[in-house]
FISETI-517080 format. One record per atom (N, C-alpha, C, O, CB): x, y, z. Coordinates in pm, whole numbers, plus 50000, padded with zeros to 5 digits. Glycine has a CB too. Layout:
FISETI-517080
XYZ;...
This chain:
FISETI-517080
191752866162639;192162855862543;191762859862402;190622864062378;191542842162580;192692858662307;192392862062169;191492851462106;191582839662142;193682863562088;190632855362015;189772845661948;190572836561856;191692839961815;188682852861869;190012825161824;190662816161729;190482820961586;191392819561504;190122801961745;189322826561555;188982830361417;188612845161411;187822850061491;187832821761363;189202852161314;188802865861283;188312866261139;188962860861049;190002875961304;187172872561118;186652874360982;186682889260951;186042897161019;185192868560968;187422892960848;187582906860808;186742909360682;186892902360582;189082910360782;185852919360690;184952922060578;184932937060549;184492944860634;183512916960610;185412941460432;185242955460393;183772957960356;183162949960285;186182959060274;183222968860403;181792971860384;181662984460299;182232994860332;181062973660520;180892983260190;180662994860104;179292993460037;179082984459956;181782996159997;178363002160073;177063002260010;176212989960035;175442985859947;177233003959866;176322983960153;175592971560181;174842972260313;174732962160383;176552959760181;174322983960349;173672985660480;172532975760500;172372970360609;173142999860494;171732973360396;170562964760412;170912949860418;170092941660458;169602967160298;172122946460378;172542932360382;173142928660516;173132916960554;173552929460270;173672938460590;174482935660709;173752927660818;174372918660875;174962948460767;172482930260850;171832922060953;171802907260918;172092898861003;170422926960976;171452904060793;171442889960751;172852884260751;173042872660788;170822888560610;173852892260711;175242887760712;175692884460854;176352874360876;176152898360651;175352892960951;175742890661089;175122877761144;175792870061213;175332902561177;173842875361113;173182863261160;173802850761099;174022840761167;171692863661128;174092851360968;174692839860901;176092836960955;176462825360973;174742842160749;176862847560980;178212845661034;178172839761175;178952830861207;178962858961035;177272844561258;177172839361394;176842824461394;177422816861471;176112847161474;175922820461309;175532806361302;176692797661253;176952786961309;174332804561210;177392802261150;178472794261092;179682793461186;180262782761201;178902800060959;180052804661248;181232804961333;181002798261467;181922792261523;181682819261355;179782798961520;179472792461647;179612777261637;179932770561735;178062795961693;179372771961517;179492757561496;180922753261465;181202741361453;178582753261384;181822763061454;183192760061410;184192760661524;185192753361522;183612769661303;183952769161623;184932771361729;184222772461863;182992772161869;185772783961701;184992773761968;184452774562104;183672787662123;183772796862042;185592773562208;182912788062230;182182800262263;183172811762284;184152810262358;181302798162389;182922823062221;183812834362231;185092832762150;186022840662164;184162836762373;185132822662066;186352819861990;186402826161854;187232822361771;186512805361975;185542835761829;185562842261698;185212857061712;184602861361810;184592835261601;185612864561610;185262878661599;185052881861452;185612875261364;186362887761662;184262892061427;184042896961291;184392911861290;183822919561366;182562894561243;185312915761203;185732929761192;185142935461063;185582932060954;187302931061194;184162944161078;183542950860963;184212964360944;184172972961033;181992952460983;184832966360829;185532978960799;184672987060702;184552983660584;186962976260739;184092997660755;183243006160671;184123015460588;184793024360641;182243014360758;184103013260456;185003020560366;184353033260313;184383035960193;185433011460250;183763040960404;183183054060372;182243052960252;182393060060152;184303064360343;181263044060263;180333041760154;179233052060145;179193061460225;179733028260168;178333050560046;177313060760020;176063059460106;175193068260100;176923060159877;175933048860185;174713046960264;175013047960413;176083052760452;174073033260232;174073043560497;174233044660643;174753031760704;174343027860814;172893048360708;175663024960634;176183012260682;176873013460818;176793004260900;177153006460581;177543024760844;178233026260973;177233026561088;177503020761194;179083038860973;176113033161071;175073033161174;174533019161198;174263015261311;173933042661136;174373011561090;173902997761102;174922989361178;174552981361263;173622991660962;176212991161147;177272983761217;177242986861366;177352977761448;178652987261159;177092999461402;177043003261543;175852996861613;175982992061726;176973018361557;174712996661546;173512990661606;173682975561624;173312970261729;172282993461518;174252968761525;174482954461537;175482951261647;175352941161716;174962948861404;176492959761663;177542957161761;177072958561905;177692952961996;178692966561738;175982965861927;175482967862065;175092954662131;175272952862251;174282977462065;174562945662055;174102932862112;174992921062071;174672909562099;172672930062068;176112924062004;177012913461957;178442917561989;179092924061908;176832910861802;178942913862106;180302917962144;181382912362053;182492917662049;180572913662285;181072901861980;182042896061887;182142903861757;183052901561677;181672881661857;181212913161734;181222920961611;181942934261637;181512942161721;179762923461560;183022936461565;183832948561580;183632957261456;183422952161346;185352945061600;183702970261473;183532979461361;184652989461350;185152994461451;182232986661374;185062992461228;186083002561201;185513011761093;185133007060985;187442995961156;185463024561121;184933034261026;186073042660970;186743049861044;183863043361094;186313041760839;187373049460775;186893063460741;185743065260701;187873042260648;187753073260756;187383087260733;187133090360585;186373099460552;188473096460788;187763082760497;187563084760354;187663071260285;188223061760340;188613094860296;187123070460166;187163057860091;188613054460056;189303062259991;186293058759963;189053042760099;190433038660077;190553027659973;191653024959924;191043033960207;189443021259937;189503010059844;189462996859918;189832995960035;190763010959758;189002986559848;188772973659912;190032967959976;189992963460091;188242963859811;191142968159905;192352961759957;192932969560075;193422963560170;193412960559846;192862982860070;193322990760184;192412988660305;192882988360419;193373005560149;191112987060279;190182984360389;190472970760453;190342969160574;188722984960340;190842961060371;191222947960426;192442949360516;192522942860621;191512937960311;193402957660477;194582959760561;194202966160694;194772962860798;195612968660488;193212975260692;192732980960817;192132970160905;192312970161027;191702992060790;191402960760844;190852949560920;191942940460975;191842935761089;189912941460833;192982937960896;194112929960943;194722936161068;195082929061163;195182928460832;194842949461069;195492956361180;194702954761310;195272955961419;195662971161148;193402952161301;192552950861420;192192936361452;191672933661560;191292958761402;192462927061360;192112913061382;193092906461477;194292909061471;192072905461248;192592897961565;193422891461667;193422876261658;194092869661738;192942895661804;192692870561562;192512856161558;193732848561511;194602853961443;191372852961471;193782835661548;194822826661500;194662824161351;195652822761278;194792813361579;193412823561305;193102822361164;192312834761121;191392839061191;192312809261134;192662840361005;192002852460956;191342849460822;191992844660729;193022864260942;190042852260814;189272850260692;188912863860633;188582873060708;187982841760720;188972865160501;188462877160435;187352872960339;187422862460275;189602884760360;186322881360329;185212878560239;184492891460205;184722901760269;184232868260301;183612890960105;182832902660067;181622904160158;181292895160236;182382901559921;180972915760147;179862919060237;178482916460177;177472919760239;179952933460276;178422910460058;177152909659986;176502895859988;175512893459919;177362913759844;177072886560069;176582872860082;176712864759953;176112854059941;175142873060124;177492869559857;177852860959744;178862850559789;178982839859730;178422869359627;179602853759896;180472844159963;179692838460081;179252845960168;181822850860010;179532825460084;178682818960183;179422816860315;180452810160316;178182805560129;178942822460426;179582820160556;179672805360592;180552801360669;178832827460665;178782797160540;178822782860570;180052775960512;180342764560549;177582776160517;180792782760422;182032777060368;183232779960458;184292774260438;182292782460229;183062788860556;184192792360644;184732780260720;185952778860730;183762803160742;183872771360776;184432759660845;185362751260757;186332745560807;183312750960896;185082750360628;185942742760537;187292749560520;188322742860512;185272741060400;187292762960516;188552770260508;189372768160634;190572765460628;188292785360486;188712769260749;189412767360877;189992753260887;191112751560935;188452770060995;189252743360844;189742729560848;190992728060762;191932721160801;188652719760801;191002734560645;192172733960558;193382740360625;194492735060615;191882740960424;193182751460693;194282758060762;194752749860882;195952749060908;193862772060807;193832743860953;194202735361066;195022723261022;195832718061098;192932730661140;194802718960897;195532707460844;196912711160792;197632702560741;194742701060734;197302723860805;198682727460775;198892738060669;200012743060656;199392715660734;197872741860591;198062752060489;198232765860553;197622768760656;196862752260391;199062774060493;199222787960539;198152797060482;197722806660546;200602793260502;197712794060360;196812802760286;195862794260204;196272784760137;197612812460194;194582797560210;193562789760138;192642799260062;192022808060121;192742780860236;192562797459930;191642805159847;190412796859815;190472784659806;192342809759716;189292803759797;188052797159757;187832799659607;187712811059563;186822802359840;187802788859532;187522789759389;186062786259365;185542776759424;188462780259307;185392793959280;183962792259260;183662783759136;184342784759034;183282805859247;182622775459149;182222766959038;181742775358921;182072772558806;181122757259082;180952785658949;180522795458848;180292808558920;179832808659034;179232790758772;180622819558854;180572832558920;179362840458875;179042841058756;181842840558892;178662846658973;177462854558946;177822869258925;177362878058998;176442853059061;178662871658824;179092885158795;178802888458650;178572879558568;180582886758824;178812901358618;178622905658480;179782900658393;180872897758443;178522921158472;179522899558262;180522894258170;181812902358174;182902896658175;179972893958028;181692915958176;182892924158176;183732921758300;184962922358296;182512938858166;183052919058412;183772916958537;184482903358536;185602902158585;182822917858657;183832893258479;184482880158468;185672880858373;186712874758398;183482869458420;185502888358262;186602889858167;187762897458230;188922893758211;186132897158040;187452908058307;188492915658375;189222907258478;190442908458494;187902927858441;188482898658547;189092889858646;190032879958579;191112876958631;188022882358726;189612874758463;190472865358390;191752872258343;192832866458349;189712859358269;191622884758296;192802892358254;193712895058372;194932893558361;192392905658188;193142898958486;193912901558606;194642888858651;195792889558694;193002906658719;193972877458640;194572864758679;195762861558589;196802856858637;193532853458672;195622864158459;196712861458365;197912870458395;199052865858396;196232863558221;197642883358419;198732892758448;199422889158580;200642890058590;198192907158454;198632885158680;199212881258809;200142869258793;201152868158863;198112878058911;199802860258702;200662848658677;202022852958625;203042846758655;199992839058577;202032863858546;203272868758488;204052877358588;205252875458606;202992876758361;203352886658652;204032896458737;204372891058875;205402894658932;203182908658751;203512882458930;203702877659067;204162863159074;204282857459182;202412879159144;204412857058958;204772842858952;203702834059016;204002823959079;206112840459020;202452838058999;201332830359053;201102817958968;201072818958845;200052838959060;200932806159029;200562794358950;199272796858873;198332802758927;200412781959041;199212792458749;198062795258665;196792788558714;195682792858681;198342790858523;196932777958793;195742771058843;195252776658976;194292771459033;196022756258857;195902787159027;195492793259154;194602805159126;195032814859063;196722797459238;193362804659173;192412815659152;192492825359269;192312821359385;190962810359135;192762837959240;192882848159344;191502853759377;190962862059303;193852859559300;190952849259487;189612853259528;189672861559655;190542859259739;188722840859550;188772871359670;188712878759797;188172870359911;188222874560027;187852891059781;187662858359881;187212848859984;188382839560010;188642830259934;185922840859940;189102842160121;190332834960149;190552833960299;189962841460376;191522841760081;191402824860339;191772823560479;193262821760493;193922816660403;191042811760544;193802825960607;195242825160627;195562823660775;194732826660862;195942837760569;196742818960801;197222818460938;197622832460986;197902841360905;198412808760949;197642834261114;197972847261173;199332852261124;199492864261099;197972846161326;200302843261109;201642847361069;201642853860930;202412863160905;202582835361071;200802848960840;200732854660705;200112868560710;200542877660639;199922845360611;199102870160794;198472883160812;199492893260865;199542904660817;197262882060908;200282889360962;201272898261020;202362901760919;202862912960917;201902891961145;202722892060834;203712894860729;203182905260632;203932914060589;204082881960653;201902904560597;201292914360507;201292928260570;201462938260501;199862910260470;201102928860701;201032941660771;202372948960776;202402960860808;200522939460910;203462942260746;204762949060744;204872958460625;205732967260624;205892938860741;204002956760525;204022965660409;203372978960447;202242979160496;203282959260287;204072989960424;203593003160463;203233012060345;202813023460365;204623009860546;203393007060223;203093015160106;201613017960094;200793010360146;203593008359981;201233028860025;199823032660017;199033024959913;197803024259924;199723047059986;199693019059814;198993012359705;199022997359729;199992990559695;199623015959567;197942992359789;197922978659841;197312969059738;196292971959677;197132978059973;197962957759721;197382946359649;197552934359741;198632928459748;198062944059507;196482930659811;196572920959920;197132907559871;197992901659937;195202918759983;196662902759757;197122889759709;198622889959680;199302879959703;196362885759583;199142901259631;200582902259610;201342900759742;202362894059747;200932915559545;200842907059848;201482905959979;201422891760032;202392886760089;200822915460079;200282885160014;200112871660067;201012861659993;201642853160055;198652867360058;201062862859861;201862853559783;203352855759804;204152846659783;201532854859635;203742867959846;205132870459881;205492864260016;206672862360046;205402885359885;204472861260096;204712856760233;204792841660248;205352836760346;203632861960323;204252834060153;204252819560166;204052812960031;203452818759940;203162814960264;204552800860019;204272792459901;203432780459940;203142771759858;205592787759835;203022780160068;202212769160118;200732772960111;200112775960213;202612765460264;200172772959989;198772776859971;198012765759898;198592757059834;198672790259893;196712766559911;195852756659848;194512763159813;194312775059836;195642744359941;193592755059757;192282760159719;191202750159757;191442738159764;192232763059568;190012755359783;188822747159793;187792752759695;187882764359654;188272746759940;186832744759658;185802748859563;184482751159636;184112743459724;185632738359450;183782761759598;182512765059662;181572771159558;181962773559444;182722774859782;180342773459600;179342779459513;179322794559532;179422799559644;177952773459543;179192801759422;179092816359424;177622820159415;176932815859322;179912822859308;177132828059510;175712831059519;175372844659460;176262852859438;175252830459664;174092846959434;173632859859385;173762870259495;173612867259614;172182859059336;174032882659455;174092893659551;172712895659611;171712895859539;174612906759484;172642897259744;171382897959814;170642911259796;169412911759803;171602895559959;171412921959771;170752935059758;171722944859694;172932943759712;170282940359897;171172954459618;171992965159563;172912960459452;172732949759394;172802971459672;173912968859422;174862966159317;176282966659372;176552972859474;174702976159202;177162959859301;178552959559342;179162973459335;178872981059243;179352949759256;180022976659431;180722989459430;181962989259344;182662999359332;181092993459570;182262977659281;183452976459198;183122980059055;182412972558987;184032962159207;183612991259008;183392995958872;184572991958784;185582986858833;183193011158869;184422994258653;185512991558560;186723000158594;187862995458586;185062994058416;186473012658632;187583021658668;188363016258787;189593016558787;187063035658699;187663011358888;188333006059006;189092993158972;190172990659027;187313003359118;188542985058882;189232972858841;190542976058770;191562969658795;188322964358749;190502986258682;191732990358612;192742995958711;193932993258701;191413000958503;192253003858808;193133009558910;193812998458991;195002999459023;192343018759003;193062988059024;193632976959100;194702969859019;195752966159073;192532967059141;194452968058889;195452961558804;196732969858799;197832964358805;194902959458663;196582982958788;197752991658784;198532991158915;199762991758915;197343005958755;197812989959029;198502988559157;199332975859160;200472975959207;197492988559273;198762964959111;199502952459108;200712953659017;201802948959051;198612940859063;200532960058900;201602960658801;202742969758843;203902966858815;201052965358669;202422980858912;203462990758942;203972990159085;205072995059112;202933004258915;203212984359178;203632984259318;204262971159361;204952970659463;202462987159405;204032960359285;204532947259327;205362940459219;205682928659230;203382938359366;205712947959116;206542942159011;207212953458934;206652964258918;205702933158917;208432950658885;209112960058798;209192954458656;209972959258574;210532963258851;208382944458628;208332938758494;207982949158388;208622949358283;207332927358489;206972958158412;206672968258309;207872976958274;208072980458158;205542977058355;208682980458375;209872988458347;210902980458269;211602985958184;210482993558477;210992967758298;211912959258222;211462957858077;212272956757986;212032945358287;210142957958057;209632957557920;210022970257844;210332969657725;208102955957920;210022981757914;210462994157851;211932993157813;212332997357705;210233006257944;212752987657904;214172985757873;214352976657753;215182979257666;214912979957995;213562965957748;213642956657635;213232963657506;213832961457400;212742944357660;212192972157515;211762979557396;212872988757347;213082990057226;210482987757426;213582995157440;214693003757401;215802995857335;216403000457238;215233010957521;216082983857388;217122975557329;216742971157188;217572971457097;217382963257417;215482967257171;215022963057039;215062974756941;215462973156825;213582957257047;214632986656989;214652998456903;216083001856860;216323005556746;214013010556976;217023000456952;218423003156918;218922993356814;219652997156722;219313002357043;218532980656827;218952970456730;218372973456592;219082972556491;218512956556777;217082977056588;216482980456459;217122993056399;217332993956279;214962982456476;217423002756487;218063014956439;219423011856377;219793017556275;218223025156554;220163002956441;221482999256389;221352992356253;222092995356159;222222990156488;220392983056244;220212975956117;219752985456007;220212984755893;219212964656134;218812994556045;218323003955946;219433013555902;219543017055785;217123011856002;220233017855998;221363026655966;222333019655872;222863025855780;222083031256094;222573007055896;223462999355810;222902998755668;223623000055569;223662985055865;221552996755660;220922996555529;221033009855457;221263010255336;219482992655541;220873020955531;220983034255471;222393036655417;222563042155309;220613045155574;223403032555495;224793034455452;225083026355325;225723031255232;225763030255566;224593013855325;224803005555206;224123011755084;224683011854975;224272991355230;222893016955105;222183023254994;222903035754946;222913038654826;220743026655035;223513043055037;224243055154999;225393051754905;225653058754807;224783062355124;226073040654935;227153036454846;226593031654712;227223033554608;227993025354911;225413025254716;224813020254592;224203031354508;224213030654385;223743009854624;223673041854575;223053053154504;223763065954548;223313072654641;221503054054534;224863069354484;225673080854528;224943094154525;225293103254601;226893081854444;223903095654437;223233108454428;222093110254530;221273119354515;222693110254291;222033101654635;221043103254742;221243116854809;222363121754819;221153091754847;220143122854856;220193136254913;221273137355020;221383128955109;218833140054972;222073147855011;223183149955103;222653152955244;221753161255260;224103161355053;223213146255343;222853148955482;221723140355535;221613138355656;222493163055497;220853135155446;219723127355493;220143114355563;219603111355669;218813124155379;221083106655507;221483094055574;222003096355716;221593089555810;222563087055491;222913106055730;223473108255863;222423113155962;222463109556080;224613118255856;221483121255916;220443126556003;219523115456053;219263114456173;219633137255929;219043107055962;218113096456001;218803086156089;218183080656181;217523089655877;220103083456061;220843074156145;220963079556287;220763072256384;222243071456087;221283092456300;221443098556433;220123098356511;220103095256630;221943113056420;219013101656441;217713101856508;217323088056558;216913086456673;216633107256414;217443077956472;217053064356509;217933058856620;217443052856716;217113055056387;219243060856606;220153055156704;219993061756841;219923054856943;221583056456656;219933075056843;219793082056970;218423079657033;218323078857156;220023096956950;217363078356951;216043075157006;216043061857078;215463060557186;214993074956895;216693051857019;216783038857084;217563039457214;217183033357314;217413028756991;218683046857211;219483048157333;218723055357443;218843051957561;220773055457303;217943065457405;217163072757504;216123063857571;215953064457693;216473084757440;215443055657492;214493046257551;215183036357643;214663032957750;213743038657441;216353031857603;217123022757688;217513029457818;217433023357925;218363017757614;217953042157808;218353049357929;217163051958020;217273050558142;219023062557893;216013055757961;214823058058041;214383045358112;213923045758227;213693063357954;214513034158045;214163021458109;215063018358227;214593013658330;214233010158008;216353021058211;217293018558321;217003027858439;217013023558554;218743020358273;216753040758408;216423050158515;215103046058583;214983046458705;216303064558459;214133042058501;212863037558557;213013025558648;212273024158745;211903034258446;213973016858617;214243005358704;214593009858845;214083004558944;215382996658645;215473019758854;215853024858985;214703032159053;214463030459173;217063034158973;213973040358976;212833047559033;211783037759083;211173039859188;212213057158928;211573026959007;210603016759049;210993010459182;210133007959267;210473006158943;212273007759200;212713001859326;212513011659442;212153007559553;214182997559316;212763024259417;212523034359521;211033034959555;210663035659672;213013048359474;210193034659451;208743035059472;208273023259555;207363024659636;208023035359340;208873011659534;208462999759607;208833000459755;208262993259837;209092987559546;209783009159789;210273009459927;209973022260005;209963022160128;211743007259926;209733033159934;209573045960004;208303052859957;208203057059842;210803055059980;207323054060048;206133061960023;205393063460155;205023053460216;205213055459913;205173075560198;204623077960331;203133081260334;202613084560440;205363088960395;202443080460222;201003082760222;200303071460299;200603059760274;200443083860077;199383074560391;198743063860470;197853055060385;197233059660289;197923069860584;197783042460422;196903033160351;195443036260379;194583034560293;197223018660391;195163040760500;193803043760543;193883052560667;194933053460731;192993030660573;192763059060700;192683067160822;191393063260894;190313064360838;192713082560790;191523058861019;190373054361097;189713066261165;190383074261231;190793043761201;188393067361150;187653078061215;187043073961347;187013081861441;186593082961124;186553061561355;185913056661478;185923041461477;186083035261372;184443061961491;185773035661595;185693021261609;184573017761707;184123026361783;187043015261656;184143005461704;183143000561798;183542986561842;183942978261761;181733000661734;183432983961974;183822971262035;185312968262019;185722956662024;183022959861975;186112978562000;187552977161991;188212985862096;187642995962139;188052980761849;189422982162139;190142989962238;190513003662181;190743004962061;191392982462285;190583013462266;190863027262223;192293028962176;192603038762109;190593036862335;193193019362210;194573020662167;194823013962032;195973012161992;195493014762270;193763010361963;193913004161831;194483014261733;194283026261751;192552998661779;195193009661628;195793018861531;194743027261461;193673022361427;196613011261428;195063039961439;194113049161372;194453051561227;193633056961153;194053062361444;195643047861185;195983048761043;197053038361013;197613032061102;196493063061005;197293036760885;198303027060846;198803030060706;199663022860655;197743012860855;
């Protein structure tokens, strides 16, 4: 029998936090569902510490704890997809591994899903992150509102829950550059939010750097939207319009000042006009290339090296 609840957690650089995380999850989930009605899938994203050894040790005495070890670092969102591929629950929860997301909030997420929501995000009263990270998150939220048609009042948090059907819809995406929230928002409009407290990190430092945050934004912008390419097309159109107006002004000035240097008006008109047309053409070509990119790419999202407490026929890459 499949469990009712699956909790998917990407693990990176949090070996010393995992024992406390496992205990907190067991207590919270045992009070939420029947005996044996939950599982936790820890996806080790090839971190710098011995987290995989810790996962194996914890799994020996906890059959509900499953482990997936990736052969190379794939990134948080790709690691979540690896967890989705192994999760079997009717409801799937995703959260971070640092206990800043409280396992005691999971029952509230499950209750929201049981009441009919397809997708539930957890919005935090205040976030225990550095200023640059909060600013980057706000920028990412604004861009997502434009590119993904996300409602401005919906906070995209890695602490979220969804029905099994939404998880399976996300798994149909085979591209290598994953943005989980983009996949989820494409799958349903029946989403909601609950509010919770954001806690201090229990140990170590976040593995999310400024470089990784920028990379994630670029994945969202280029893999789930062609708006940037349309902006290039618009820029080409505007440039062509300005070139035409400027060319008109040059021609008028030539008639007003007959002794203007010979050849200069025609040269500048040709350069401006053709430059605008070239940008317009590049934008149109980019539109088609963008659509191809969204549909065709065979690089794997992740590669699984080993698993624990999972069947041997589980997927090894995606």
